[in-house]
C-alpha positions, 0 to 999 in steps of 0.5 A: 551262028549256023546250026547244023543238025547232027543227030537225034538225042535218042541215039545217045543214051546217058553216059555215052559218046559218038563220033560224027563228021560235020562239015569236014570235021570229026566231032564227038557228041557226049551225053553226060547226065542228060546234058549234051557236049560237043568237042573235037574227036581227035586228041590234041596230043597225037590224034587218037580217036577219043570216041574209043576213049573212056568217059568218067563223069565229066572227064574224057580219057584218051585211049592212046596215052591217057591224056584227060580233058574236061568235056564242058570246055575241052581243058586239059586235066592231065597230059601229055596233051598240052592243047585243049580241045575245041568245043562247039555250042550245042542246041536242042530242038525237037529232040535233035542235037544241033551244033554251031561249027 
C-alpha cells in the first residue's frame, strides 16, 4: 500500500466534492457527513466530469445523462452507466486526506 497525500480536509466542507489529479488519474474526493470517500472522477458511461454532478446523500449523479453511483463503493444505482466506478481507500492523518492508488 502506497499512501499519497491529496489535500487538507479543511478544503472540503461537509457535503462537498472536489476533483484532483493523482498519479495521472482524475480522482474525486467527497466529504459526506464528515466521512471522506474517493473514486474515479469520470462517469463510466460517457466520461462526464462527476465533479460537476450533484451529491444527494450517498448518491452521486452524473451531470450529462443522469447515471447515479453510490459513493461508498462506486456501485451503479441508475443507468445508463453499467460499469461501477473504481474506489480508493481513504486514510486520514493530521487532518490530511491520503488515498491508496
